[in-house]
KOLNUFI-164494 format. One record per residue (C-alpha): residue in three letters; x, y, z. Coordinates in steps of 0.001 Angstrom, whole numbers, plus 500000, padded with zeros to 6 digits. Layout:
ALAXYZ/...
END
This chain:
UNK364279373926071607/UNK361119373234070383/UNK362396369675068973/UNK363963368995072404/UNK361157369011073643/UNK359205367297070929/UNK356761370191070460/UNK355923370135066919/UNK354442373146065360/UNK352599373680062286/UNK351844376211059809/UNK348445377865059889/UNK346994378798056317/UNK347696382589057199/UNK351278381557058034/UNK351448381672061127/UNK352853379173064015/UNK350516376772065619/UNK350862374624068824/UNK348253371904069968/UNK349229370336073595/UNK345345369155073863/UNK344386366002075289/UNK348230365550077089/UNK347478365176080824/UNK349657368394081145/UNK349218369784084866/UNK351177372775083661/UNK352553374164080410/UNK356208373683079980/UNK358085376733079880/UNK359942376553076467/UNK356258377432075261/UNK356638380942076232/UNK359812381056074318/UNK358024380824071062/UNK357288384481070362/UNK355844384010066961/UNK353108381876068202/UNK349751382610066785/UNK347786379884068010/UNK347902377931071109/UNK345723375171072238/UNK345956373863075783/UNK342454372489075792/UNK341486369462077825/UNK343959369117080552/UNK344841369317084156/UNK345918372620084347/UNK344796374878087534/UNK346615377602086211/UNK348169379928082880/UNK351802381592084020/UNK351667385253083823/UNK354388384486080907/UNK351924383831078525/UNK352496387833078353/UNK355898386967076227/UNK353403385675073313/UNK352759388875071944/UNK351499387743068387/UNK349194385258070422/UNK345961385610067961/UNK343890382564069423/UNK343876381286072567/UNK341832377351073388/UNK342228376533077384/UNK338850375123077560/UNK338674371646079716/UNK340812372011082433/UNK340540373090086084/UNK341372376879086197/UNK340216379005088777/UNK341735382257087771/UNK343343383692084882/UNK346448385423084606/UNK346579389297084504/UNK349044389510081852/UNK346640388405079295/UNK345255392242079213/UNK348232392570077072/UNK348106390020074031/UNK346623392895072122/UNK346346391064068791/UNK344229387933070686/UNK340939387594068543/UNK339719384802069907/UNK339602383316073561/UNK338220380364075087/UNK338300379406078826/UNK335110377463078855/UNK334462374327081311/UNK336725375496083922/UNK336113376586087423/UNK336419380286086757/UNK335155382606089375/UNK336182386038087822/UNK336981387098084481/UNK339742389632085421/UNK339456393413083886/UNK342619392992081965/UNK340241390920079367/UNK338443393477078833/UNK341515395537077674/UNK341652393078074525/UNK340369395641071642/UNK340563393054068851/UNK338446390273070400/UNK335686389093068798/UNK335010385828070613/UNK335026385199074047/UNK333811382015075455/UNK333382381463079376/UNK330811379247079310/UNK330348376752082007/UNK332114378254084862/UNK330899379615088391/UNK330980383393087270/UNK328358385188088992/UNK329215388698086971/UNK331283390244083975/UNK334559392358084790/UNK334197396057084669/UNK334797397695081335/UNK333215394781079524/UNK331909397367076842/UNK335493398278075291/UNK335625395005073107/UNK334111396760070665/UNK334868394297068068/UNK333314391355070178/UNK331010389402067489/UNK330138386180069772/UNK329954386503074073/UNK328897383181075615/UNK328560383242079015/UNK325903380235079197/UNK325919378078082527/UNK327411380295085078/UNK325661381725087733/UNK325162385464086834/UNK321781387021088473/UNK322304389379085857/UNK324306390700082477/UNK325976394020083210/UNK324063396828081304/UNK327671397684079674/UNK326823394493077409/UNK324588396337075411/UNK327234398673074108/UNK328660395922071915/UNK327619397387068923/UNK329053394507066301/UNK327690391594068603/UNK326110389256066909/UNK325544386479069589/UNK324688386189072845/UNK324115383131074684/UNK323392383566078315/UNK321285380688078977/UNK321047378605082023/UNK321644381581084600/UNK319601383077087096/UNK318210386042085372/UNK314971387217086122/UNK315287389705083132/UNK317546391234080265/UNK319480394635081155/UNK317807397869079943/UNK319248398941076391/UNK319449395601074738/UNK317575397044071941/UNK321073398708071083/UNK322194395778069944/UNK321105396049066480/UNK323466393810064482/UNK322476390931067007/UNK321119387756064872/UNK321001385426067661/UNK319619385395071040/UNK319660382819074011/UNK318029383378076841/UNK316576380100077714/UNK317071378309081234/UNK316697381792083546/UNK314027382834085566/UNK312145385072083180/UNK308312384968083089/UNK307567386992080112/UNK309604387633076586/UNK310892391072077218/UNK309631393569075605/UNK313195394948074175/UNK313638391899072473/UNK311095393161069685/UNK313915396105069061/UNK316075393396067800/UNK315160394015064391/UNK317853391375062862/UNK316169388418064581/UNK315430386207062181/UNK313799383485064095/UNK311875384123067354/UNK311778379778068058/UNK315275380333068806/UNK314026382282072124/UNK312466378836073142/UNK309381380255074028/UNK307308377268072757/UNK306194375006075423/UNK306735377562078170/UNK303616379209080502/UNK303707382266078708/UNK300466384143079040/UNK300942387125076460/UNK303652388383073911/UNK304857391595073444/UNK302951394506071895/UNK305825395406070069/UNK306474391897068475/UNK305519393486064958/UNK308665395603064833/UNK310501392018064208/UNK310306392781060623/UNK312798389804059073/UNK310686387145060758/UNK309408384457058592/UNK308639381988061564/UNK306737382218064826/UNK306232379258066864/UNK304460379870070323/UNK302498376592070384/UNK301747374766073769/UNK301433377882076265/UNK298474379534077902/UNK298365382514075302/UNK294485384169075264/UNK295375386466072571/UNK297471386773070093/UNK298924390653069614/UNK297987392564066806/UNK301722393103066209/UNK302408389794064564/UNK299727390410061667/UNK302588393372060851/UNK305199390605060117/UNK304931390812056481/UNK307221388191055759/UNK305872385554057877/UNK305665382177056307/UNK304821379918059512/UNK302755381055061672/UNK301810378571064461/UNK299811378987068084/UNK298217375405068569/UNK297586374443071765/UNK296857377639073861/UNK293582379519074987/UNK292815381629072143/UNK289114382570071266/UNK290236384244068240/UNK292828385807065870/UNK293964389667065815/UNK292622391862063229/UNK294722392708060515/UNK295768388929059641/UNK295008389562056450/UNK298161391368055783/UNK300088388397056244/UNK300113387869052454/UNK303295385692052220/UNK301480382989054871/UNK302117379625053644/UNK301002377598056726/UNK298491378934059698/UNK298146376479062747/UNK296035377159065391/UNK294261373855066456/UNK293549372695069801/UNK292199376329070878/UNK288507377582071890/UNK287707379425068292/UNK284287379631067638/UNK284965381183064110/UNK287889381454061513/UNK288063385479060947/UNK287176385808057256/UNK290596387912056866/UNK292121384032056939/UNK290117383781053054/UNK292456386600051979/UNK295760384846052518/UNK296206383737049068/UNK299020381943049600/UNK298297379805052227/UNK298848376050051576/UNK298350374192054621/UNK295245375832057167/UNK294782373701060143/UNK291989374697062926/UNK291404371165064551/UNK289836370708067586/UNK288454373666068159/UNK284657375057068506/UNK283875375669064794/UNK280302375469063594/UNK281127377001060343/UNK283938378372057780/UNK284057381790056937/UNK282807382650053432/UNK285461383127050740/UNK287266380044051884/UNK287198379357047959/UNK290190382129047241/UNK292449380066049307/UNK293309378243045537/UNK296924377342046578/UNK295569375273049845/UNK296773371751049573/UNK295986370911053239/UNK293005371620055031/UNK292261370096058348/UNK289193370776060017/UNK287887367793062208/UNK287381367791065968/UNK284795370591065634/UNK280997371190065284/UNK280274371809062099/UNK277249370518060833/UNK278212370973057014/UNK281085371833054451/UNK280709374959052577/UNK280529374549049429/UNK283454376752048626/UNK285905374087049679/UNK284687372299046309/UNK286416374903044670/UNK289782374204046426/UNK291230373033042661/UNK294701371814044559/UNK293547370512047476/UNK295181366900048308/UNK294214366289051832/UNK290633367058053487/UNK290101366247057281/UNK286685366954058249/UNK286252363851061034/UNK284722364134064187/UNK282039366703063377/UNK278531366677063190/UNK278050365918059170/UNK275005364295057597/UNK276315365060054014/UNK278820366385051488/UNK278543369835049821/UNK277946369517046020/UNK280927369429043185/UNK283178367636045581/UNK284295365654042544/UNK286185368919041697/UNK288562368111043719/UNK290332365974041232/UNK294048366785043171/UNK292773364991046670/UNK294394362135047969/UNK293611361586051354/UNK289523362138052274/UNK288647361551056163/UNK284880361801056695/UNK284872359587059825/UNK283052359933063085/UNK280086362193060958/UNK276085361190060612/UNK276506360338057130/UNK274022357937055683/UNK275167357901052323/UNK278560358461050464/UNK277960361180047243/UNK278817359167043999/UNK280524361726043038/UNK283313360871045495/UNK284136357562043205/UNK285148360327040711/UNK288666361237042085/UNK290801359949040413/UNK293550360234042508/UNK292281359301046016/UNK294459357061047809/UNK292959357131051447/UNK288995357263051878/UNK287847356994055697/UNK284249356934056250/UNK284084355118059426/UNK281558355506061994/UNK278930356923060377/UNK275245355395059476/UNK275861354336056280/UNK274183351225054973/UNK275710351341051503/UNK278656352676049397/UNK278173354385046117/UNK278293352615042896/UNK280969353679040518/UNK283590352775043701/UNK285738350857041424/UNK287024353525039458/UNK289408354717042848/UNK291969352879041213/UNK294856354264043264/UNK293014353683046447/UNK295773351847049116/UNK293387352294052204/UNK289681352199052762/UNK288142352547056239/UNK284450352203056216/UNK284053350213059804/UNK281169350778062519/UNK278256351326059672/UNK275490349707058860/UNK276552347962055797/UNK274907344421055375/UNK277272344037052223/UNK280287345439050507/UNK279784345989046773/UNK281812343429044007/UNK283441346807042687/UNK285868346934046027/UNK287558343886044555/UNK288708345622041806/UNK290836347983043758/UNK293875345896042560/UNK296205348801044629/UNK294279348437047952/UNK296576347446050945/UNK294499348387054237/UNK290772347051054289/UNK288180347696057418/UNK284991346904057373/UNK284609345919060931/UNK281211346139062828/UNK278655346224060416/UNK276231343751059186/UNK278097341566056591/UNK277086337998056305/UNK279354337737053531/UNK282199338960051534/UNK281789339623047685/UNK283010337214045287/UNK286129338315043942/UNK288380339490047079/UNK290821337166045938/UNK291844339712043320/UNK292994341837046029/UNK296680340331045956/UNK298479344245047495/UNK295962343268050438/UNK297987343690053518/UNK295339344153056398/UNK292079342674056043/UNK289662343817059246/UNK286001342063058934/UNK285645341605063007/UNK282637342304064270/UNK279769341128061755/UNK277480338192061161/UNK280027336043059259/UNK279959332165059785/UNK282778331226058238/UNK286013332785056822/UNK284733334354053280/UNK286234332377049931/UNK289034333869048700/UNK290357335455051498/UNK292977332427051992/UNK294229333584048568/UNK295612336992049518/UNK299651335875049370/UNK300371339248050850/UNK298096339290053505/UNK300026339970057052/UNK296970341134059671/UNK293583339219059701/UNK291376340110062007/UNK287882338192061893/UNK286501338473065422/UNK284153338655066965/UNK281727336605064587/UNK279963333689064625/UNK282206331489063085/UNK282659327593064152/UNK286036326680062923/UNK289012328364060430/UNK289305326868056582/UNK292354324479056231/UNK293349327066053538/UNK294166329327056099/UNK298013327548056136/UNK298293329478052494/UNK298793332620054161/UNK302312332299054750/UNK303268336138055249/UNK300437336340058258/UNK302050338197061144/UNK298822338658063097/UNK295955336756063709/UNK292680337911066077/UNK289834335405066286/UNK288479337016069401/UNK285202336046070752/UNK284737333412067619/UNK282926330271068146/UNK285452327670067857/UNK284517324159070048/UNK288297323715070370/UNK291484325389069336/UNK291753326081065651/UNK294481323599064983/UNK295032325244061544/UNK296778328445063249/UNK299287325686064102/UNK300285325790060196/UNK300821329393060624/UNK304888329648060904/UNK305161333210060201/UNK302562334105062991/UNK303740336845065515/UNK300708338215067319/UNK297869335958067857/UNK294448337271069599/UNK292157334273070856/UNK290734335688073796/UNK286785334684074566/UNK286818331445072744/UNK285684329412075598/UNK288620327364074809/UNK289885324684077392/UNK293272323412076403/UNK295854324708074083/UNK297465321958072199/UNK301068320955072414/UNK302137322143068975/UNK301414325753069815/UNK305016325673070331/UNK306428325406067331/UNK305022328926066476/UNK308522330368066710/UNK308134333927065777/UNK305224334287068110/UNK305753337496070475/UNK302302338366072039/UNK299519335803072642/UNK296027336802074091/UNK294284333702075423/UNK291858336239077777/UNK288421334902078717/UNK288622331654078336/UNK288029328326080028/UNK291874327139080589/UNK293119325443083712/UNK296819324283082512/UNK299053325131079740/UNK301518323019077310/UNK305035322526078466/UNK306205322924075003/UNK304751326709074818/UNK308786326688076699/UNK310165326568073230/UNK308310330107072395/UNK311732331808072914/UNK310820335310071295/UNK307684335219073404/UNK307235338674075269/UNK303912339236076067/UNK301229337056077424/UNK297548337581078276/UNK295590335040080254/UNK293322337079082550/UNK289906335669083392/UNK290535332100082815/UNK289873329184085404/UNK294038328354086578/UNK294027327412090195/UNK297902326891090154/UNK300099328942088341/UNK301693327508084943/UNK305204327022085805/UNK305488326569081778/UNK305991330386081654/UNK308589330485084251/UNK310488328976081605/UNK310194332163078970/UNK313333333236078391/UNK311804336828076165/UNK308841337365078324/UNK308416340733079483/UNK304679341149080294/UNK302014339172081959/UNK298478339476083088/UNK297125336440084738/UNK294762338045086954/UNK291132337468087647/UNK291880333623088226/UNK291474331144091320/UNK295569330890092101/UNK296854331281095268/UNK300635331138095297/UNK303167332312092431/UNK305839329403092305/UNK309387330624093495/UNK310523329634089504/UNK309119332888088457/UNK312149334733089355/UNK313706332688085948/UNK311734335263083756/UNK314064337843084716/UNK313156340002081582/UNK309714340269083650/UNK308759344115083956/UNK305016343962084047/UNK303333341572086138/UNK299290341656086978/UNK298201339183089196/UNK295382340823090624/UNK292038339598091022/UNK293751335965093055/UNK292928335024095749/UNK297328334805096155/UNK298405334205099503/UNK302158333872098295/UNK303874336176098309/UNK302085338033100953/UNK300097341153100166/UNK302302343947100922/UNK304635342276098737/UNK302235342462095883/UNK300739345695096547/UNK304582346900095446/UNK304194346226092002/UNK306548343372089651/UNK309725344571091058/UNK308835343515094409/UNK307364340142093519/UNK310221339518091696/UNK313027340015094049/UNK311051338506096421/UNK310704335049094716/UNK314428335595093828/UNK315220335530097841/UNK312579332463098110/UNK314317330263095483/UNK317230331070096912/UNK315998330334100325/UNK314421326663098977/UNK317139325797097548/UNK319265326190100780/UNK316255324374103061/UNK315727321522100161/UNK319982321018100588/UNK319747320713104593/UNK316852318444104085/UNK318943316176101910/UNK321374316148104039/UNK319171315820107494/UNK317378312953106056/UNK320775310389105487/UNK320998310813109136/UNK317455310733111028/UNK317088306545112160/UNK314085304631111681/UNK312773304975115140/UNK313330308990114776/UNK311291309714111797/UNK307831309032112978/UNK308213311263116143/UNK309869313652114039/UNK307102313821111418/UNK304304314224114786/UNK305924316987115825/UNK306255318531112406/UNK301985318189112441/UNK301627315623110273/UNK298754313606110715/UNK298404309356110734/UNK296763309453107242/UNK299756311518106040/UNK302443309194107572/UNK300743306251106202/UNK300479307988102891/UNK304363308471102549/UNK304976305120104046/UNK302924303959100750/UNK304131305310098446/UNK307886305007099253/UNK310049301063099933/UNK309251299887103368/UNK313178300118104336/UNK313671303871102830/UNK314046305459105820/UNK316079309071104038/UNK313419309186101470/UNK310660309081104066/UNK312232311616105812/UNK312340313878102919/UNK309262313568101861/UNK308138314316105553/UNK310322317528105692/UNK308555318171101847/UNK305335317920103281/UNK305832320194106392/UNK307189322802104160/UNK304193322770101990/UNK301957322880105005/UNK304133325645106654/UNK304960327507103947/UNK306952331037104720/UNK307016330109108019/UNK309328327046106904/UNK312809328037108529/UNK315713325825109170/UNK315689327300113003/UNK312434325851113720/UNK313394322603111943/UNK316224322972114968/UNK313718323834117174/UNK311598320806116349/UNK314692318794116531/UNK315890320194119961/UNK312616319729121437/UNK312398316110120582/UNK316411315523121868/UNK317639314842118559/UNK320171317580119631/UNK322983315746117448/UNK320507316255114381/UNK320140319975115031/UNK323524320596115080/UNK323571319088111466/UNK321563321943110289/UNK323415325212109275/UNK321828328677109358/UNK319656330115106798/UNK321254332619104854/UNK320191336014106090/UNK319317334766109942/UNK323412335717111029/UNK324107338709112750/UNK324903341306109956/UNK328493342766110685/UNK329791346161110737/UNK331726347082107109/UNK334519347512109652/UNK334351344063110609/UNK334354342353107315/UNK337247340491105907/UNK337305340405102059/UNK340490338166101898/UNK339245335306102441/UNK335469335809101009/UNK334544333111097997/UNK332501334548095458/UNK329116332225095619/UNK325782332874094016/UNK325441336386095220/UNK328608338440093661/UNK328626342302095129/UNK329448344042091904/UNK331118348254092116/UNK329962349925088894/UNK331449353339087984/UNK330496355828086218/UNK329479359420086634/UNK325784358861085542/UNK322859356843085315/UNK320500355943083028/UNK319896355696079203/UNK318483359438078763/UNK321716360673077027/UNK322295357143075730/UNK325883355925074749/UNK328119354498077552/UNK325464355352080284/UNK323020352878078442/UNK325708350698077929/UNK326662351127082006/UNK323073350288082986/UNK322608347297080215/UNK325125345824082289/UNK323759346490085717/UNK320509345531084706/UNK321982342282083604/UNK323983341403086430/UNK320707341955088881/UNK318960339805086979/UNK320956336923087574/UNK321339337332091234/UNK324618339990091810/UNK324079342677094463/UNK325027345708092425/UNK326019349596093162/UNK326779352284090840/UNK328569355818091729/UNK326981358793090185/UNK327969362283090492/UNK324554363387090545/UNK321244361539089447/UNK317554363311088053/UNK314303361704089675/UNK314129359563086318/UNK317898358482086768/UNK316865357189090093/UNK313689355546089503/UNK315407353836086505/UNK318113352411088924/UNK315092351371091721/UNK313152349324089060/UNK316904347707088243/UNK317713347085091640/UNK321006348900091480/UNK322076350289094316/UNK323181354371092984/UNK326236355807095429/UNK326420359582095714/UNK329054361640096673/UNK329501363798099742/UNK329687367529099831/UNK329719369754102666/UNK327625372392102654/UNK328709375636100471/UNK330970373700098841/UNK331644375382095409/UNK333841372656094359/UNK332206371253091059/UNK331619367852090798/UNK334094366087088189/UNK335578362341087156/UNK338627363206089884/UNK336092362853092761/UNK336431359060091652/UNK339610358918090727/UNK341551360718093397/UNK339242361775095761/UNK337328358995096335/UNK338021358396099920/UNK336748361875101106/UNK333589362120098008/UNK332861358303098548/UNK333453356964101838/UNK330529354498101806/UNK331885352344099216/UNK330574348920100504/UNK333546346823102010/UNK332579343501100751/UNK332780344425096933/UNK333784340905094814/UNK334175343025091195/UNK334958346761090218/UNK333507348218086842/UNK335239350431084800/UNK334820352243081414/UNK337936352997079313/UNK338946355538079780/UNK336333357689081892/UNK336651355687084972/UNK339090352787084028/UNK341839354304085945/UNK339522355181089115/UNK338929351552089209/UNK342737350976089327/UNK342873353600092338/UNK340001352644094319/UNK341070348637094132/UNK345175349584094801/UNK343549351680098079/UNK340716350065099273/UNK339593346877097615/UNK342919345209097073/UNK340631341831096744/UNK338156342827094242/UNK338474342048090441/UNK338790344461088008/UNK336399344564085005/UNK337461346959082711/UNK334770348064079453/UNK336127349258076334/UNK334455352085074134/UNK336844353564072062/UNK339993352676069539/UNK342069356413069994/UNK344313355302066767/UNK340929355262064998/UNK339450358642066023/UNK342041360806066628/UNK343706360794063106/UNK340521362102061854/UNK340827365132064661/UNK342467368050062833/UNK345589368706065176/UNK345351365939067632/UNK347734363268066206/UNK350320363684068783/UNK347941362644071668/UNK347725359116070428/UNK350664357768071997/UNK349553359404075615/UNK346302358512075217/UNK346865354698074134/UNK349801354219076996/UNK347437355636079332/UNK344673352995078187/UNK346952350061078418/UNK348352350874081735/UNK344261350342083097/UNK343804347240080965/UNK347500345480082198/UNK346166345091085282/UNK342185344181084830/UNK341329341179084999/UNK338927340631082662/UNK338445343180079402/UNK334867343220077862/UNK334694345218074768/UNK331480346561073352/UNK331191344983069837/UNK333005343288067590/UNK335312345750066339/UNK336532346548069797/UNK336857343413070944/UNK339009342701068024/UNK341264345491068666/UNK341864345104072143/UNK342468340921071436/UNK345626342269069421/UNK346745344713071482/UNK346440342749074709/UNK347955339939072931/UNK345307337930075537/UNK342664335755074329/UNK341697334522077513/UNK340787338319079448/UNK339249339515076723/UNK335532339114076099/UNK332711341015074001/UNK329671342516074954/UNK326901343086072161/UNK324355346078073488/UNK320754345564073433/UNK318217348334071865/UNK316739350548074732/UNK313102349498075115/UNK312241353230074258/UNK313802352692070410/UNK311776349358070063/UNK308415350739071223/UNK308804353636069207/UNK305455353684066612/UNK307184354482063031/UNK304934354664059914/UNK305763355741056326/UNK303539358471055285/UNK304036359470051427/UNK304721363350050981/UNK307437365439049265/UNK308851366417052147/UNK311435364318053185/UNK314014364536056341/UNK317635363518056348/UNK318510362665059840/UNK322211363455060621/UNK323125362812064628/UNK326673363669066270/UNK328914366848066628/UNK330160368228064145/UNK332591370939065768/UNK336379369316065697/UNK335541365926064253/UNK333906366628061005/UNK335803364416059270/UNK335564361682062010/UNK331990361663061991/UNK331889361817058184/UNK330210365736057714/UNK332811366581054970/UNK331284363630052769/UNK327581364749053945/UNK328011368352053514/UNK328359367516049738/UNK326155364395049303/UNK323284366853050258/UNK323878369209047798/UNK323553366467045210/UNK320566364948046922/UNK318484368528047509/UNK319379369314044275/UNK317297366297042976/UNK314952366695045287/UNK314728370235046272/UNK311555369308049279/UNK314577367456051181/UNK315193368805055022/UNK318577368234056533/UNK318697368216060661/UNK321532367350062533/UNK321486366736065805/UNK324276367067068483/UNK324952370773067621/UNK325199373450070875/UNK323823376603069992/UNK327647378576070415/UNK329331375721068143/UNK326304376531065271/UNK328024378705063256/UNK331681377066063284/UNK329762373788062574/UNK327585375023059537/UNK331096376985058142/UNK332871373490058662/UNK329968371830056520/UNK329723374165054173/UNK333184374718053054/UNK333433370814052024/UNK330512371811049413/UNK332100372246046059/UNK329081374043045029/UNK325809375890045753/UNK324726375797049712/UNK322273374377051418/UNK320258374606054650/UNK320537372531057617/UNK318563372431060595/UNK320793372030063962/UNK319499370335066822/UNK320710370105070326/UNK322134367326071745/UNK319097365170073308/UNK317528362785075490/UNK316868359695073938/UNK313043360133074394/UNK313403363589072224/UNK316088361258069998/UNK313045358974069074/UNK310755361533068402/UNK313312362978065712/UNK313826359547064157/UNK310483358770063801/UNK310144362206062011/UNK312728361200059787/UNK312925359148056500/UNK316149358474056380/UNK319374358120059401/UNK322815358747058444/UNK325342356999060508/UNK328533358032058016/UNK331381358250060795/UNK334736356947059430/UNK336021355314063007/UNK333082354735064769/UNK333880351818067710/UNK330669350565067933/UNK327420353320066748/UNK324740352278068853/UNK322518354770068060/UNK322849353639064762/UNK321454350103065852/UNK318725351999068164/UNK317469353430064835/UNK317575349957063242/UNK315505348997066503/UNK313386351587066043/UNK312354350288062180/UNK313708353596060447/UNK316001353278057322/UNK319258353658058419/UNK322750354034055999/UNK325607353101057954/UNK329173353598057215/UNK331153350283056452/UNK333973351542058692/UNK332081351127061911/UNK332174348597064454/UNK328162348813063716/UNK328942347895060173/UNK331091344565061372/UNK328355343274063497/UNK325944343503060994/UNK327922342047058079/UNK327934338695060988/UNK324505338307059693/UNK323541338598056108/UNK320119339532056903/UNK321228342511058909/UNK323473343837055961/UNK321466346089054247/UNK321679349566056003/UNK325524349332054969/UNK327593351802053052/UNK331130352001051959/UNK332215355756052958/UNK335636356374051216/UNK338161358698052188/UNK338472360216048885/UNK336975363812048994/UNK336311363731045195/UNK332665363963043847/UNK332631360701042932/UNK332446359158046056/UNK329619362094047270/UNK327865361031044362/UNK327467357563045227/UNK326197358438048300/UNK323918360479047320/UNK322353358031044760/UNK321923355843047662/UNK319847358197050100/UNK317555359469046705/UNK317133356042045579/UNK315755355538049728/UNK314099358602049680/UNK312313358197046394/UNK311141354597047247/UNK310149355486051068/UNK307491352994051311/UNK309514350299049978/UNK312051351346052631/UNK309973351642055379/UNK308935348154054809/UNK312549346796054546/UNK313542348937057708/UNK310124347207059398/UNK311602343647058584/UNK315306344190059444/UNK313715345405062546/UNK311825342848063139/UNK314680340058062366/UNK317158341979064548/UNK314744341547067375/UNK313703338302066749/UNK317681336928066538/UNK318310337800070339/UNK321625338100069060/UNK322401339741072649/UNK321838336947074857/UNK324833335129074386/UNK326998337997074570/UNK325151339116077941/UNK325244335321079682/UNK328849335015078877/UNK329187338656080528/UNK327421337372083533/UNK329715334586084088/UNK332460336299084264/UNK330729337463087873/UNK329969333827088581/UNK326657334045087428/UNK324629331354085358/
END
């Protein structure tokens, strides 16, 4: 019977039968299923079920039921008869109650009813005595029934995102509880009873950091297993004494609160390794801290300390000491006895000297004593042979100590903002120096031998008394940054062209007589600062600086710019404020990449309509100009309003000039002068037009007359006004030749709109279908937003459907010029929003869709079916553009038990694509696949996404530490082979065996999936166990922070259609390893400069594959500086290539846009 239905059963490892009917589009469970009375596991998840029949009671051997991701509004009473049921998953449905019969399931260990509409749990829940995991997050509960506290075997309780104001009495009885999630409720305090949960290991899982807590429970000391307590960023005024009884505590972080002291008894925390109390109001550090003999990190910066406690020398394991930003007048001598100290930051205090004995700190790598009142650096500092960073900036130094040449490991020397008149020659012997900043001193020269600093990448000599670029600087072949302004330098040496790697040049307020032409030889230059140099011209050759993306020419005497600047296709930021421009330089309108333009404080009265062509412009500052056009009210609304206005005016001007051209050939010799006088031209202006044209060329004379009238009238120039002039002259036939100006016709009601005869012009109307808008979540939403922005920038009117939108989403849409369309919902309507509203309920949920739509854009297979249905039912004349994001055959084969669903999914997708006018695929792999599937090259187009600004602008800095962070991104449960976690687990064992301080973070794990995700990863490790840090799904902003903390990002998917998050990681400048099987790898392989991140991911599960990958990761981690430099270079090449431009242009052409 099962064979007749094509129901393919599988055997579980236990020998029981398993039937997988998930993702089949089922609206009901086939009756034959209930004849399979030996069935032990049934998966009907992710279908369209609204109910489960009572016949489920016939499956008496059933141990596991997966019915999540459906539309269930109730469960059958018969479910209570399934006495062998151990796992019940019915989350993500529309349940308003759980039937009491569930409480009769005496063997139930896991109950997941999350993401429903429950306001309570059924009576009798206390009978579930074997229950280990109870997941009821994302419901409408206002309380947790007290009976839950009788579940003596409960290990995980997740009640997040409900409406709880407290926890039930008796929660302290849950003595086996390991994890408690109460975030996202209405709690105003950590309930004191939580402190009775003696098995709870990590209090930070309660989500208490970054709240508004003013106190902690006094009984917190009862959490004796606690090893880490993080309560930063709250409003605590004290830490309860009980914290000091947490004998296993290794990390205590209470930074950024309002603490004025620590509790007595802190000396009892004898396992404490890290103590973080920065950003508080402490006036002293308790002496007892000096008894914490295992302390390795002490961070007390940004308090009000005037001294450190006596006995600090007893902290012999201390490696890092941060005491900057206080009011210290001296560093206690005991600090110099800390023989293991590697980092000492005493900056921004009131120090006039360092203590004797500093030479004993022989392991010191970083010494930061900037922003103090030192008049000398003790000579003993020069005996710190392991020192890598020395910062003595912003003191009162007039000389450096002898012996500085002994600091042979020094890579960074910062001595700016002092009173030096010379740099000792010994500095030129520091062969490993990479950064030297001696700006804002009183130097008139540099010492001989500076050319020996061949590893120097950054040299800052600004703000001195140099009259020339010192000899030898031009021999620094690795120099990337050179800052020489302001100095009284009159010219640059010709040898500056030898700096073939120079990317940044700062010559601000140097004393050049003309633009320094030597700059034009620096073909690698990316950033040029040349403000305040009294320049009155910019040479044409500036257009040859093809890598330039930042140009600052502020506070000069410029009135024009050369037309060759239009060749600077990578120029993104331009600063021209404080010059002498009377007219806006129109060449700026031709910069395709320009995002920021500051041209304030000039004498500009009008902006050209051509400015609308700079469609990437997001930050325009024209303040301080006597602008009359655009109108002031438009300018006050900012960049978006100005660009919209200029675009509208450009279109209007084009129509007017076309009308002028048509009219000019119809006006006779006897008509044009009366017309000119009627339009307000003076006799001298008429004569000027006559002299400038051939005697009998009336059409040219009329055309110039009309152009002159337009210049005089400005915004008041309209075709109706011209018609009135013609009628006043009795030139009625001429008046009838003029069409109405666009926008001046009587607007039609939507019911009057006839789309059948509409011809798509320069302003197509596009309806984009999606459930959300914005880039916060990444993925399809990011692509959706990019496409919308692209179309708006080319002149389309764009609408986007959403199910809901955050304030940030709404702001993004407003800034992008995209109109959001929200569903209607009657007051009290309990129906949860879903994609079915767009697909099957759009008439009722979206009654206000625009009627004049030219194109509908759907996403496969999210809104592709909705696009078909809306076209068929409401917009029959609109064209359909379907955007593909997935290859089911590649993806589902790695999802165990889901292979049977491939055929149905593909059938559904191809049905949606069959009716599409255009198919747009994200990346080369999808493009190639769907071109093959549809056998239609003409309809298929490729779209390459641009990295989001938030990643391109993410500051990534490499810091050399023993701790290394490996970041994996993507969920684990159910897709461990697809995402490559089986191989990653084996690999990370090998990596951590070699580099024990490595941390593995996995971003994309929900709290209720963590134990199973952990088990899945550990199951793929043949020896040893490793710990990994689970991170929830996060926004793009949060993901940027995680990437900036990582040493390498892993994207090891076996079948990623594109891999946008990997691309964004590359754009952030982080080392990345990308599976060769991903669509992203196929894209990177098209350019040899981009291939570096690609690694081969084999399907073999043997140690050889894992070892090869581990070796690659270890190589990245142990060569961090080199790898980060390579990642930075890859980022620069990727962004400079502007690979996305061509595909975005082709995408716009689909909609008739150029």
